[in-house]
N, C-alpha and C positions, 0 to 999 in steps of 0.2 A: 443581403444577409451577411452579418459579420461573424466570423469564426475566431475563436480564441485558440491558443496554443494547445489546450488540453481537450478541446471539444472535437468529437469525431464528426467527419463529414457524413451527410445523409446519403443513403443509397441512391436516392433520386439524383442528387448532384453528381455522384460518381458515374452513374449510368449515362447521364446527359453529357458529361465531359468526355467519356470514352467514345460515345457515339459520335459526338461532334468531331473528335480527332480522327476517327477511322472513316466515317462515311463522307465527311466533307473535305477530306484530304488536307487538313490543317496540320501544321507542325505541332509537336508536343509543347514547345515553348509558347506558341501563339495560344493554344488551347488553355494552357495553365494560366496565362495572363487574362484571358477572357473570363474564366471561371474563378479566378482569384485563389488558385491552389498552387502548390509547388510542383515543379516539373518532376521531382522524385516521387511525389505522391501519385501523380498521373501515370508515371511509368510503372509503379507498383500495382496500381489498379488494372492497367492494361495487361500486365504479366499474370496477375491473378485470374483475370477474365480468360486469358488464353489457356492457362493451365487447368483451371478448375471449372470454368464456365460460370463463375460467380465472383462478385467483388466483395462479398460479405466477409467481415472479420471472423476469425476463428473464435469459438466460444471458449473462454478461459475456464480451465478446470482448477478449482481451488483445492489445495491439499488440506487434509484434516490436520488439526493441530496435534503435535506430538506431546504437548504438555497437558495432561488431563487435569481439570480443576480439582477432582477428587484427590488425586495423588499429591498435588501441590499442597492442598489444605492439610492432608495427613502429614506431610513432611514438616510443614510449619507448626502444626500442633505438637509434634514430637520434639521439635527443636525450634522454638520461637525466635531465637537469636541467630539463626543460620543466615550466613551471607548468601547473596545471589549465586555466587559461584559454587557454594556448597549445595544449594538446591539443584543447580544445573548438573552437578556430578551424579545426581540420582537418576538422571535420564540418559539413555543411549544417545550419543552425539549432542548432548545438551549444551546450550550456550547461555551466557549471562543475559544477552539481549533477548533471547527467546523467552527466558523465564520472566524477565521484566515485562515484556509485552503481554504474556499470559496473566501476570499479576494485575497489570493495568486493565485488561479486559474484564477481570473478575472484580475490579474495584478495590483491590487490596493494596495498601501502602506499606512500605517497609521502613518508614521513618520511625526512629526511636524517639519516644517522648519522655521528658523528665517527669518524675512523680509529683514534685512540688512546683509551684509557680515561682518565677524569679523574684517577684515583689515580696512574697512571704519570706523567702530566704534572706533577702537584704534586710528586712525589718528585724528578723531574729538575730542577725549578726550585729546590728547596731545596738540592740538592747542588751547584749552580753557584756 
C-alpha cells in the first residue's frame, strides 16, 4: 500500500506496527522500516497508545465563522464600493483575509467592472 504525504495511516496499520514493535521486541527503527512509516510517527502512536489507550486522531472541532453572510451582504448593500479592510472593520477582530474568504464562500466578487466595453469606447473616440 502506498501512502502519500497528506494521507492518514489506517488504524489497522497503526495497531499492527505498534503490536509488532512491542510484542516481538523489535526496535522502532526496524518496525518503521518494515511498515514503511517514519520513526517519529511510530513513536507518536506508541505514546498515544500508552497515554490514552487509543491511537485514534482527535476529532477536529471547526469554529463557526465570525463573518455572517447576512451582515456582509448588508454592509455591501449600504456601501457597495467599500474596500475589504472597511468591511473587516465592521467586525470585532476582523481581517481582510477573513472577509475575502467569506466573500469567496458566498460567491461574491469585489471586482469593479466598467460600464462600457473597451471596443465601443475606442470606436466613439475615432469617430469624433
